[in-house]
DODREN-934096 format. One record per residue (C-alpha): residue number from 1; x, y, z. Coordinates in steps of 0.001 Angstrom, whole numbers, plus 500000, padded with zeros to 6 digits. Example, Ala and Ser with C-alpha at 12.3 -4.5 7.8 and 13.67 -1.06 7.14 Angstrom:
! DODREN-934096
<site num="1" X="512300" Y="495500" Z="507800"/>
<site num="2" X="513670" Y="498940" Z="507140"/>
END
This chain:
! DODREN-934096
<site num="1" X="500000" Y="500000" Z="500000"/>
<site num="2" X="501313" Y="503443" Z="499073"/>
<site num="3" X="501260" Y="506390" Z="501442"/>
<site num="4" X="498525" Y="508092" Z="499410"/>
<site num="5" X="496454" Y="504924" Z="499450"/>
<site num="6" X="496850" Y="504748" Z="503196"/>
<site num="7" X="495631" Y="508361" Z="503523"/>
<site num="8" X="492697" Y="507601" Z="501264"/>
<site num="9" X="491795" Y="504604" Z="503399"/>
<site num="10" X="491820" Y="506734" Z="506552"/>
<site num="11" X="489900" Y="509483" Z="504826"/>
<site num="12" X="487166" Y="507057" Z="503820"/>
<site num="13" X="486858" Y="506036" Z="507446"/>
<site num="14" X="486359" Y="509681" Z="508396"/>
<site num="15" X="483729" Y="510281" Z="505730"/>
<site num="16" X="481795" Y="507026" Z="505798"/>
<site num="17" X="482199" Y="505021" Z="508980"/>
<site num="18" X="482601" Y="507603" Z="511651"/>
<site num="19" X="478901" Y="507905" Z="512417"/>
<site num="20" X="478651" Y="506301" Z="515842"/>
<site num="21" X="480055" Y="502826" Z="515114"/>
<site num="22" X="479333" Y="500201" Z="517735"/>
<site num="23" X="482187" Y="498970" Z="519896"/>
<site num="24" X="482906" Y="495887" Z="517777"/>
<site num="25" X="483053" Y="497869" Z="514532"/>
<site num="26" X="485180" Y="500561" Z="516143"/>
<site num="27" X="487724" Y="498127" Z="517550"/>
<site num="28" X="487944" Y="496169" Z="514298"/>
<site num="29" X="488469" Y="499373" Z="512304"/>
<site num="30" X="491205" Y="500618" Z="514592"/>
<site num="31" X="492975" Y="497241" Z="514611"/>
<site num="32" X="492993" Y="497109" Z="510817"/>
<site num="33" X="494262" Y="500674" Z="510503"/>
<site num="34" X="497043" Y="500023" Z="513019"/>
<site num="35" X="498198" Y="496963" Z="511102"/>
<site num="36" X="498140" Y="498832" Z="507785"/>
<site num="37" X="500169" Y="501653" Z="509326"/>
<site num="38" X="502822" Y="499260" Z="510650"/>
<site num="39" X="503049" Y="497447" Z="507309"/>
<site num="40" X="503453" Y="500799" Z="505554"/>
<site num="41" X="506150" Y="501880" Z="508003"/>
<site num="42" X="508069" Y="498668" Z="507274"/>
<site num="43" X="507957" Y="499443" Z="503557"/>
<site num="44" X="508894" Y="503109" Z="503765"/>
<site num="45" X="510682" Y="503635" Z="507103"/>
<site num="46" X="511712" Y="500237" Z="508524"/>
<site num="47" X="514146" Y="501948" Z="510914"/>
<site num="48" X="511097" Y="503112" Z="512904"/>
<site num="49" X="510317" Y="499508" Z="513845"/>
<site num="50" X="512152" Y="497994" Z="516786"/>
<site num="51" X="514905" Y="495775" Z="515422"/>
<site num="52" X="513260" Y="492462" Z="516296"/>
<site num="53" X="510158" Y="493387" Z="514238"/>
<site num="54" X="511883" Y="494659" Z="511096"/>
<site num="55" X="512227" Y="491276" Z="509403"/>
<site num="56" X="508661" Y="490109" Z="510071"/>
<site num="57" X="506540" Y="489687" Z="506941"/>
<site num="58" X="503919" Y="492313" Z="507781"/>
<site num="59" X="502175" Y="491646" Z="504466"/>
<site num="60" X="501487" Y="488031" Z="505403"/>
<site num="61" X="497766" Y="487354" Z="505812"/>
<site num="62" X="498598" Y="484951" Z="508632"/>
<site num="63" X="500552" Y="487605" Z="510526"/>
<site num="64" X="497823" Y="490134" Z="509854"/>
<site num="65" X="495155" Y="487846" Z="511288"/>
<site num="66" X="497236" Y="487037" Z="514381"/>
<site num="67" X="498179" Y="490670" Z="515010"/>
<site num="68" X="494713" Y="492148" Z="514558"/>
<site num="69" X="493180" Y="489407" Z="516706"/>
<site num="70" X="495618" Y="490235" Z="519499"/>
<site num="71" X="495010" Y="493957" Z="519183"/>
<site num="72" X="491230" Y="493470" Z="519075"/>
<site num="73" X="491457" Y="491456" Z="522289"/>
<site num="74" X="493549" Y="494227" Z="523858"/>
<site num="75" X="491241" Y="497047" Z="522741"/>
<site num="76" X="488083" Y="495178" Z="523741"/>
<site num="77" X="489276" Y="495298" Z="527335"/>
<site num="78" X="489941" Y="499055" Z="527003"/>
<site num="79" X="487100" Y="500209" Z="524773"/>
<site num="80" X="486254" Y="503528" Z="526411"/>
<site num="81" X="487338" Y="506684" Z="524585"/>
<site num="82" X="489954" Y="507675" Z="527147"/>
<site num="83" X="491390" Y="504167" Z="527338"/>
<site num="84" X="491724" Y="503832" Z="523584"/>
<site num="85" X="493583" Y="507103" Z="523338"/>
<site num="86" X="495928" Y="506344" Z="526229"/>
<site num="87" X="496496" Y="502596" Z="525831"/>
<site num="88" X="496945" Y="502368" Z="522051"/>
<site num="89" X="500166" Y="504458" Z="522028"/>
<site num="90" X="501559" Y="502217" Z="524774"/>
<site num="91" X="500757" Y="499198" Z="522612"/>
<site num="92" X="502522" Y="500822" Z="519661"/>
<site num="93" X="505600" Y="501675" Z="521742"/>
<site num="94" X="506185" Y="497954" Z="522220"/>
<site num="95" X="506659" Y="497652" Z="518441"/>
<site num="96" X="507901" Y="501035" Z="517240"/>
<site num="97" X="510718" Y="503392" Z="518194"/>
<site num="98" X="509937" Y="506685" Z="519983"/>
<site num="99" X="510865" Y="508558" Z="516784"/>
<site num="100" X="507994" Y="506873" Z="514948"/>
<site num="101" X="505469" Y="509061" Z="516750"/>
<site num="102" X="506787" Y="512024" Z="514751"/>
<site num="103" X="506169" Y="510244" Z="511443"/>
<site num="104" X="503272" Y="511365" Z="509225"/>
<site num="105" X="501949" Y="507808" Z="509084"/>
<site num="106" X="501527" Y="507509" Z="512842"/>
<site num="107" X="500317" Y="511079" Z="513268"/>
<site num="108" X="497517" Y="510401" Z="510784"/>
<site num="109" X="496713" Y="507058" Z="512386"/>
<site num="110" X="496376" Y="508508" Z="515903"/>
<site num="111" X="494364" Y="511459" Z="514607"/>
<site num="112" X="491948" Y="509051" Z="512922"/>
<site num="113" X="491673" Y="506923" Z="516082"/>
<site num="114" X="490914" Y="510046" Z="518098"/>
<site num="115" X="488123" Y="511026" Z="515701"/>
<site num="116" X="486726" Y="507498" Z="515553"/>
<site num="117" X="486648" Y="507159" Z="519330"/>
<site num="118" X="484961" Y="510527" Z="519772"/>
<site num="119" X="482321" Y="509698" Z="517090"/>
<site num="120" X="482689" Y="513297" Z="515907"/>
<site num="121" X="483691" Y="513799" Z="512258"/>
<site num="122" X="483080" Y="517516" Z="512557"/>
<site num="123" X="485704" Y="518069" Z="515220"/>
<site num="124" X="487918" Y="521121" Z="514986"/>
<site num="125" X="491015" Y="519009" Z="514436"/>
<site num="126" X="492804" Y="519155" Z="511098"/>
<site num="127" X="491497" Y="516687" Z="508543"/>
<site num="128" X="493630" Y="513915" Z="507153"/>
<site num="129" X="494294" Y="515850" Z="503940"/>
<site num="130" X="495104" Y="519049" Z="505812"/>
<site num="131" X="497655" Y="517092" Z="507837"/>
<site num="132" X="499054" Y="515672" Z="504596"/>
<site num="133" X="499521" Y="519067" Z="502972"/>
<site num="134" X="501281" Y="520472" Z="506027"/>
<site num="135" X="503627" Y="517519" Z="506308"/>
<site num="136" X="504452" Y="517482" Z="502594"/>
<site num="137" X="505595" Y="521082" Z="502847"/>
<site num="138" X="507351" Y="520765" Z="506203"/>
<site num="139" X="510878" Y="519687" Z="506967"/>
<site num="140" X="510937" Y="516199" Z="508606"/>
<site num="141" X="512473" Y="517627" Z="511764"/>
<site num="142" X="509291" Y="519664" Z="512278"/>
<site num="143" X="506947" Y="516676" Z="512253"/>
<site num="144" X="506795" Y="516793" Z="516054"/>
<site num="145" X="504930" Y="520085" Z="515743"/>
<site num="146" X="502044" Y="518251" Z="514134"/>
<site num="147" X="501725" Y="516043" Z="517203"/>
<site num="148" X="500547" Y="519106" Z="519065"/>
<site num="149" X="497323" Y="518925" Z="517060"/>
<site num="150" X="496544" Y="515844" Z="519114"/>
<site num="151" X="496684" Y="517902" Z="522314"/>
<site num="152" X="499294" Y="518119" Z="525038"/>
<site num="153" X="499870" Y="516454" Z="528382"/>
<site num="154" X="500828" Y="518442" Z="531491"/>
<site num="155" X="502609" Y="517225" Z="534615"/>
<site num="156" X="501981" Y="518923" Z="537977"/>
<site num="157" X="504432" Y="517934" Z="540715"/>
<site num="158" X="504252" Y="518581" Z="544461"/>
<site num="159" X="508037" Y="518401" Z="544840"/>
<site num="160" X="507852" Y="518603" Z="548637"/>
<site num="161" X="505714" Y="515494" Z="548692"/>
<site num="162" X="506999" Y="513360" Z="545825"/>
<site num="163" X="510318" Y="512977" Z="543990"/>
<site num="164" X="510427" Y="511940" Z="540349"/>
<site num="165" X="513715" Y="510870" Z="538763"/>
<site num="166" X="514461" Y="510760" Z="535043"/>
<site num="167" X="513607" Y="507076" Z="534701"/>
<site num="168" X="510228" Y="507561" Z="536365"/>
<site num="169" X="509510" Y="510581" Z="534213"/>
<site num="170" X="510255" Y="508575" Z="531059"/>
<site num="171" X="507785" Y="505953" Z="532247"/>
<site num="172" X="505104" Y="508588" Z="532791"/>
<site num="173" X="505495" Y="509769" Z="529200"/>
<site num="174" X="504490" Y="506269" Z="528051"/>
<site num="175" X="501253" Y="506529" Z="530006"/>
<site num="176" X="500009" Y="509533" Z="528041"/>
<site num="177" X="498544" Y="509456" Z="524550"/>
<site num="178" X="499570" Y="513094" Z="524053"/>
<site num="179" X="503057" Y="514558" Z="524102"/>
<site num="180" X="504204" Y="515637" Z="527581"/>
<site num="181" X="505142" Y="519256" Z="526845"/>
<site num="182" X="504562" Y="521110" Z="530127"/>
<site num="183" X="506094" Y="520176" Z="533508"/>
<site num="184" X="505488" Y="522364" Z="536575"/>
<site num="185" X="506875" Y="521748" Z="540076"/>
<site num="186" X="505730" Y="523437" Z="543305"/>
<site num="187" X="507839" Y="523784" Z="546482"/>
<site num="188" X="509650" Y="526074" Z="548896"/>
<site num="189" X="512871" Y="525814" Z="546947"/>
<site num="190" X="514981" Y="527330" Z="549733"/>
<site num="191" X="514545" Y="524146" Z="551735"/>
<site num="192" X="514947" Y="521658" Z="548865"/>
<site num="193" X="518723" Y="521677" Z="548349"/>
<site num="194" X="519729" Y="521276" Z="544705"/>
<site num="195" X="516501" Y="519646" Z="543557"/>
<site num="196" X="515429" Y="522893" Z="541905"/>
<site num="197" X="518595" Y="522885" Z="539777"/>
<site num="198" X="517993" Y="519283" Z="538706"/>
<site num="199" X="514360" Y="519894" Z="537790"/>
<site num="200" X="515220" Y="523107" Z="535969"/>
<site num="201" X="517752" Y="521231" Z="533835"/>
<site num="202" X="515030" Y="518718" Z="532990"/>
<site num="203" X="512730" Y="521451" Z="531693"/>
<site num="204" X="510451" Y="522018" Z="534676"/>
<site num="205" X="508846" Y="525369" Z="535391"/>
<site num="206" X="509494" Y="526059" Z="539083"/>
<site num="207" X="506888" Y="527797" Z="541236"/>
<site num="208" X="508102" Y="528931" Z="544662"/>
<site num="209" X="505886" Y="529014" Z="547778"/>
<site num="210" X="506747" Y="530397" Z="551248"/>
<site num="211" X="507465" Y="528052" Z="554176"/>
<site num="212" X="504443" Y="526449" Z="555735"/>
<site num="213" X="502571" Y="523199" Z="555767"/>
<site num="214" X="500394" Y="522551" Z="552710"/>
<site num="215" X="501463" Y="525775" Z="550967"/>
<site num="216" X="502755" Y="523796" Z="547993"/>
<site num="217" X="499521" Y="521772" Z="547939"/>
<site num="218" X="497377" Y="524888" Z="547952"/>
<site num="219" X="499333" Y="526571" Z="545174"/>
<site num="220" X="499250" Y="523436" Z="543052"/>
<site num="221" X="495476" Y="523074" Z="543518"/>
<site num="222" X="494852" Y="526730" Z="542654"/>
<site num="223" X="497086" Y="526548" Z="539592"/>
<site num="224" X="495666" Y="523217" Z="538439"/>
<site num="225" X="492060" Y="524353" Z="538790"/>
<site num="226" X="492574" Y="526854" Z="535976"/>
<site num="227" X="494784" Y="524649" Z="533828"/>
<site num="228" X="492237" Y="524471" Z="530991"/>
<site num="229" X="492318" Y="528281" Z="530781"/>
<site num="230" X="496108" Y="528531" Z="530920"/>
<site num="231" X="496657" Y="525685" Z="528436"/>
<site num="232" X="493657" Y="525331" Z="526066"/>
<site num="233" X="495309" Y="522431" Z="524221"/>
<site num="234" X="495678" Y="520367" Z="527399"/>
<site num="235" X="494054" Y="516941" Z="527083"/>
<site num="236" X="495794" Y="514968" Z="529848"/>
<site num="237" X="497036" Y="515896" Z="533319"/>
<site num="238" X="499465" Y="514014" Z="535544"/>
<site num="239" X="498821" Y="515030" Z="539151"/>
<site num="240" X="501895" Y="513894" Z="541086"/>
<site num="241" X="501373" Y="513955" Z="544858"/>
<site num="242" X="500675" Y="511451" Z="547615"/>
<site num="243" X="498375" Y="513882" Z="549470"/>
<site num="244" X="494688" Y="512943" Z="549461"/>
<site num="245" X="493842" Y="516641" Z="549293"/>
<site num="246" X="494496" Y="516419" Z="545540"/>
<site num="247" X="491336" Y="514335" Z="545065"/>
<site num="248" X="489185" Y="517435" Z="544634"/>
<site num="249" X="491589" Y="518814" Z="542029"/>
<site num="250" X="491484" Y="515538" Z="540090"/>
<site num="251" X="487672" Y="515540" Z="540156"/>
<site num="252" X="487578" Y="519165" Z="538975"/>
<site num="253" X="489932" Y="518459" Z="536064"/>
<site num="254" X="487996" Y="515373" Z="535076"/>
<site num="255" X="484734" Y="517325" Z="535060"/>
<site num="256" X="486350" Y="519737" Z="532613"/>
<site num="257" X="486881" Y="516910" Z="530136"/>
<site num="258" X="490552" Y="516164" Z="530864"/>
<site num="259" X="492045" Y="512722" Z="531258"/>
<site num="260" X="493541" Y="512679" Z="534751"/>
<site num="261" X="496344" Y="510430" Z="535987"/>
<site num="262" X="496809" Y="510405" Z="539746"/>
<site num="263" X="500481" Y="509615" Z="540489"/>
<site num="264" X="501542" Y="508561" Z="544004"/>
<site num="265" X="504381" Y="506621" Z="545566"/>
<site num="266" X="504663" Y="504090" Z="548361"/>
<site num="267" X="508143" Y="502811" Z="549123"/>
<site num="268" X="509845" Y="502088" Z="545809"/>
<site num="269" X="506618" Y="501469" Z="543921"/>
<site num="270" X="504923" Y="504195" Z="541907"/>
<site num="271" X="501172" Y="503925" Z="541307"/>
<site num="272" X="499378" Y="505632" Z="538434"/>
<site num="273" X="495588" Y="505681" Z="538455"/>
<site num="274" X="493628" Y="506765" Z="535391"/>
<site num="275" X="490771" Y="508472" Z="537225"/>
<site num="276" X="488505" Y="508382" Z="534165"/>
<site num="277" X="488408" Y="504597" Z="533862"/>
<site num="278" X="489841" Y="503474" Z="537204"/>
<site num="279" X="492798" Y="501711" Z="535576"/>
<site num="280" X="495781" Y="501212" Z="537894"/>
<site num="281" X="499382" Y="500858" Z="536684"/>
<site num="282" X="502286" Y="500092" Z="539015"/>
<site num="283" X="505857" Y="501073" Z="538258"/>
<site num="284" X="509022" Y="500108" Z="540102"/>
<site num="285" X="512094" Y="502222" Z="539282"/>
<site num="286" X="515432" Y="500587" Z="538532"/>
<site num="287" X="513913" Y="497490" Z="536999"/>
<site num="288" X="516108" Y="496085" Z="534219"/>
<site num="289" X="515482" Y="497013" Z="530614"/>
<site num="290" X="513661" Y="494425" Z="528524"/>
<site num="291" X="516892" Y="493396" Z="526789"/>
<site num="292" X="518755" Y="493083" Z="530092"/>
<site num="293" X="515814" Y="491166" Z="531568"/>
<site num="294" X="515991" Y="488591" Z="528758"/>
<site num="295" X="519700" Y="488098" Z="529428"/>
<site num="296" X="519073" Y="487677" Z="533168"/>
<site num="297" X="516463" Y="484998" Z="532477"/>
<site num="298" X="518753" Y="483152" Z="530071"/>
<site num="299" X="521576" Y="483245" Z="532598"/>
<site num="300" X="519320" Y="481891" Z="535351"/>
<site num="301" X="517976" Y="479091" Z="533142"/>
<site num="302" X="521427" Y="478107" Z="531935"/>
<site num="303" X="522728" Y="477889" Z="535507"/>
<site num="304" X="519783" Y="475731" Z="536561"/>
<site num="305" X="520195" Y="473444" Z="533544"/>
<site num="306" X="523815" Y="472909" Z="534493"/>
<site num="307" X="522986" Y="472388" Z="538162"/>
<site num="308" X="520185" Y="469878" Z="537579"/>
<site num="309" X="521593" Y="468310" Z="534416"/>
<site num="310" X="518156" Y="468829" Z="532910"/>
<site num="311" X="517280" Y="470542" Z="529641"/>
<site num="312" X="513725" Y="471593" Z="530635"/>
<site num="313" X="513135" Y="473816" Z="533679"/>
<site num="314" X="509753" Y="474527" Z="535249"/>
<site num="315" X="508517" Y="478118" Z="535094"/>
<site num="316" X="507803" Y="478110" Z="538831"/>
<site num="317" X="511430" Y="477159" Z="539486"/>
<site num="318" X="512734" Y="479899" Z="537186"/>
<site num="319" X="510498" Y="482435" Z="538936"/>
<site num="320" X="511812" Y="481375" Z="542333"/>
<site num="321" X="515441" Y="481603" Z="541200"/>
<site num="322" X="514959" Y="485022" Z="539594"/>
<site num="323" X="513194" Y="486490" Z="542626"/>
<site num="324" X="515944" Y="485261" Z="544954"/>
<site num="325" X="518771" Y="486568" Z="542787"/>
<site num="326" X="517378" Y="489906" Z="541584"/>
<site num="327" X="514780" Y="490765" Z="544322"/>
<site num="328" X="512190" Y="491623" Z="541662"/>
<site num="329" X="509691" Y="489038" Z="540483"/>
<site num="330" X="509331" Y="488091" Z="536821"/>
<site num="331" X="505721" Y="489294" Z="536945"/>
<site num="332" X="506754" Y="492759" Z="538129"/>
<site num="333" X="509242" Y="493214" Z="535291"/>
<site num="334" X="506879" Y="491820" Z="532660"/>
<site num="335" X="503927" Y="493960" Z="533757"/>
<site num="336" X="506079" Y="497077" Z="533497"/>
<site num="337" X="507498" Y="496396" Z="530036"/>
<site num="338" X="504544" Y="494462" Z="528602"/>
<site num="339" X="501326" Y="495814" Z="530144"/>
<site num="340" X="498475" Y="493303" Z="530528"/>
<site num="341" X="500876" Y="490383" Z="530055"/>
<site num="342" X="501611" Y="487479" Z="532412"/>
<site num="343" X="505014" Y="486178" Z="533487"/>
<site num="344" X="504769" Y="483258" Z="531060"/>
<site num="345" X="504203" Y="485607" Z="528096"/>
<site num="346" X="507830" Y="486785" Z="528139"/>
<site num="347" X="508865" Y="483245" Z="527152"/>
<site num="348" X="506038" Y="482862" Z="524625"/>
<site num="349" X="506738" Y="486219" Z="522961"/>
<site num="350" X="510454" Y="485537" Z="522427"/>
<site num="351" X="510624" Y="482240" Z="520497"/>
<site num="352" X="514151" Y="483051" Z="519282"/>
<site num="353" X="515362" Y="483028" Z="522898"/>
<site num="354" X="513210" Y="480401" Z="524622"/>
<site num="355" X="511535" Y="477102" Z="523864"/>
<site num="356" X="508381" Y="476270" Z="525801"/>
<site num="357" X="506314" Y="473160" Z="526376"/>
<site num="358" X="503046" Y="472536" Z="528166"/>
<site num="359" X="501256" Y="469217" Z="528218"/>
<site num="360" X="497806" Y="470781" Z="528637"/>
<site num="361" X="496224" Y="474034" Z="529794"/>
<site num="362" X="496275" Y="473036" Z="533454"/>
<site num="363" X="499820" Y="471679" Z="533639"/>
<site num="364" X="503119" Y="473362" Z="534462"/>
<site num="365" X="504968" Y="475300" Z="531762"/>
<site num="366" X="508480" Y="474074" Z="530954"/>
<site num="367" X="511181" Y="476358" Z="529558"/>
<site num="368" X="514402" Y="475637" Z="527689"/>
<site num="369" X="516838" Y="477925" Z="525909"/>
<site num="370" X="516785" Y="478260" Z="522155"/>
<site num="371" X="520557" Y="478100" Z="522198"/>
<site num="372" X="521488" Y="475152" Z="520013"/>
<site num="373" X="524551" Y="476851" Z="518536"/>
<site num="374" X="526362" Y="476442" Z="521846"/>
<site num="375" X="526107" Y="472671" Z="521598"/>
<site num="376" X="528473" Y="471146" Z="519041"/>
<site num="377" X="526762" Y="467781" Z="519410"/>
<site num="378" X="523362" Y="469265" Z="518655"/>
<site num="379" X="524834" Y="471163" Z="515715"/>
<site num="380" X="526379" Y="467966" Z="514364"/>
<site num="381" X="523065" Y="466119" Z="514568"/>
<site num="382" X="521269" Y="468927" Z="512736"/>
<site num="383" X="523986" Y="468983" Z="510068"/>
<site num="384" X="523603" Y="465247" Z="509469"/>
<site num="385" X="519836" Y="465611" Z="509253"/>
<site num="386" X="520028" Y="468500" Z="506823"/>
<site num="387" X="522472" Y="466583" Z="504613"/>
<site num="388" X="520125" Y="463605" Z="504486"/>
<site num="389" X="517044" Y="465843" Z="504096"/>
<site num="390" X="515480" Y="464039" Z="507061"/>
<site num="391" X="514059" Y="467286" Z="508439"/>
<site num="392" X="511569" Y="467450" Z="505583"/>
<site num="393" X="511177" Y="463719" Z="504923"/>
<site num="394" X="510057" Y="462018" Z="508147"/>
<site num="395" X="510283" Y="458213" Z="507762"/>
<site num="396" X="507163" Y="456098" Z="508135"/>
<site num="397" X="506787" Y="454061" Z="511309"/>
<site num="398" X="505756" Y="450544" Z="510324"/>
<site num="399" X="506768" Y="448488" Z="513336"/>
<site num="400" X="507394" Y="448515" Z="517059"/>
<site num="401" X="511128" Y="448765" Z="516336"/>
<site num="402" X="510580" Y="451827" Z="514153"/>
<site num="403" X="508565" Y="453473" Z="516917"/>
<site num="404" X="511208" Y="452724" Z="519534"/>
<site num="405" X="513904" Y="454187" Z="517296"/>
<site num="406" X="511831" Y="457320" Z="516626"/>
<site num="407" X="511225" Y="457909" Z="520355"/>
<site num="408" X="514866" Y="457185" Z="521122"/>
<site num="409" X="516029" Y="459808" Z="518636"/>
<site num="410" X="513641" Y="462420" Z="520106"/>
<site num="411" X="514971" Y="461719" Z="523614"/>
<site num="412" X="518544" Y="462104" Z="522350"/>
<site num="413" X="517639" Y="465496" Z="520857"/>
<site num="414" X="515903" Y="466656" Z="524019"/>
<site num="415" X="518769" Y="465640" Z="526279"/>
<site num="416" X="521651" Y="466696" Z="524057"/>
<site num="417" X="522942" Y="469052" Z="526762"/>
<site num="418" X="522547" Y="466384" Z="529461"/>
<site num="419" X="522863" Y="462919" Z="527898"/>
<site num="420" X="521272" Y="460120" Z="529881"/>
<site num="421" X="518806" Y="462340" Z="531748"/>
<site num="422" X="515083" Y="461703" Z="531967"/>
<site num="423" X="512430" Y="463415" Z="529842"/>
<site num="424" X="508872" Y="464209" Z="530874"/>
<site num="425" X="506509" Y="461786" Z="529166"/>
<site num="426" X="504181" Y="464594" Z="528104"/>
<site num="427" X="507034" Y="466444" Z="526426"/>
<site num="428" X="508116" Y="463308" Z="524599"/>
<site num="429" X="504566" Y="462713" Z="523346"/>
<site num="430" X="504210" Y="466317" Z="522257"/>
<site num="431" X="507491" Y="466275" Z="520316"/>
<site num="432" X="506490" Y="463010" Z="518627"/>
<site num="433" X="503186" Y="464544" Z="517536"/>
<site num="434" X="504959" Y="467622" Z="516149"/>
<site num="435" X="507476" Y="465570" Z="514180"/>
<site num="436" X="505249" Y="462770" Z="512880"/>
<site num="437" X="501915" Y="464558" Z="512576"/>
<site num="438" X="499896" Y="462238" Z="514782"/>
<site num="439" X="499436" Y="461628" Z="518544"/>
<site num="440" X="501587" Y="458897" Z="520047"/>
<site num="441" X="498470" Y="457052" Z="521253"/>
<site num="442" X="497143" Y="456952" Z="517696"/>
<site num="443" X="500498" Y="455621" Z="516458"/>
<site num="444" X="500495" Y="452842" Z="519084"/>
<site num="445" X="496932" Y="451920" Z="518124"/>
<site num="446" X="497733" Y="451869" Z="514380"/>
<site num="447" X="500552" Y="449369" Z="515028"/>
<site num="448" X="498074" Y="447205" Z="516958"/>
<site num="449" X="500248" Y="447271" Z="520071"/>
<site num="450" X="498584" Y="446441" Z="523354"/>
<site num="451" X="498291" Y="449031" Z="526127"/>
<site num="452" X="498840" Y="452760" Z="526391"/>
<site num="453" X="501986" Y="454883" Z="526045"/>
<site num="454" X="503273" Y="454080" Z="529539"/>
<site num="455" X="502780" Y="450333" Z="529091"/>
<site num="456" X="504495" Y="450452" Z="525697"/>
<site num="457" X="507589" Y="452074" Z="527221"/>
<site num="458" X="507559" Y="449668" Z="530157"/>
<site num="459" X="507493" Y="446696" Z="527802"/>
<site num="460" X="510446" Y="447970" Z="525773"/>
<site num="461" X="514047" Y="447034" Z="526467"/>
<site num="462" X="515151" Y="450385" Z="524991"/>
<site num="463" X="513751" Y="452655" Z="527698"/>
<site num="464" X="513912" Y="453205" Z="531423"/>
<site num="465" X="510702" Y="454683" Z="532841"/>
<site num="466" X="509922" Y="455987" Z="536320"/>
<site num="467" X="507056" Y="457760" Z="538060"/>
<site num="468" X="507589" Y="460880" Z="540187"/>
<site num="469" X="505035" Y="462594" Z="542401"/>
<site num="470" X="503282" Y="464341" Z="539529"/>
<site num="471" X="504373" Y="462719" Z="536266"/>
<site num="472" X="506087" Y="459926" Z="534367"/>
<site num="473" X="509633" Y="460328" Z="533071"/>
<site num="474" X="511581" Y="458271" Z="530564"/>
<site num="475" X="515252" Y="457832" Z="529619"/>
<site num="476" X="517231" Y="455626" Z="527269"/>
<site num="477" X="518293" Y="452423" Z="528996"/>
END
């Protein structure tokens, strides 16, 4: 799709489908437009995609179906106007670089989403074609100016009550749908040491109040109450204070049509509450970056594999090890970097780093490292298989001996880093099904062998099988 075609598509949505669509139609439209925008970015500005997403075939119908289904599920749980406008940019930031939000493609996408969610085609915002004309005439470095048409976010900070470092401030910018352009801090700066210098260097406007309890609170409330008059383009307000007295201010701002985020801190944990929809987000400073987190997990898994001489490690065990070593839980790190995701999703979402297995929905998740290059034996086996084309031509199993040999080879592959160790019976059955295209029980039945999978292994001289508290395990005899 060309850029002009993309604009035409968005324009048609403004002219034809903007008349009060129901929630399902709205979410489906937005999901499709988001996917088209990302596919167009890959074609024209692939550097705006995070590196791990640049080589994905965004024109694949299979990828399109999977992506839009995931986004529809995400948006369905956040279908209110305010949630769509605040949560969608956070979703996009997991795929795109920060610079992408200055691109014409994304500016037009977010403008269209804003108009769709407001059900108001006659809004006073610039139309898609007006945006296009401006951007065609403007220098690329001025694209950020167009973002202002989407409104601005403002941060109000009671500096006597709450401290915000650079890392926390960066996190708060991800909460807002609009660009955070105004930051104002209130305090008696004579008693705050060098904090005023630090905040000034970070672009804060500093408002001084005389000594006295609650003076900073009162000034902040008075200033914030007239924020819509001082800043007509304000759409979102971050009210940063742990004092409950700010509740009235938040209610007043919300009544004036602003999206209000109440920011407070308890210990090391920062809590952000979207007052409009009641959504709560927790943030813990100094958590590792996503890339560093992946490396920490790999290091923990590798150490446990070496310690236990086992290729597959239970997720619960990995979680316990990580919490003990790094003090943070896997869930805390995942929820911060991947909102609305569970601890297990970090392993599912990174198939180039981890291999997962689960026997059924109610059983434990097992994790292994996708790190075959470090094993020369594994590499040798794969080389032999590729040379013989056995990866694409799986031999037929016509006898009990053939089945034993097939299972034996799978066990060898699974235990290449710890030869002789036991393999979970469910994992073995799952790998057999993946490789041979049929369940192991069906294969046993087709060979007219008596008994189930466990009895077959027990009757064989090739395998050693044992039962633990929760499962059966098998090894080569």
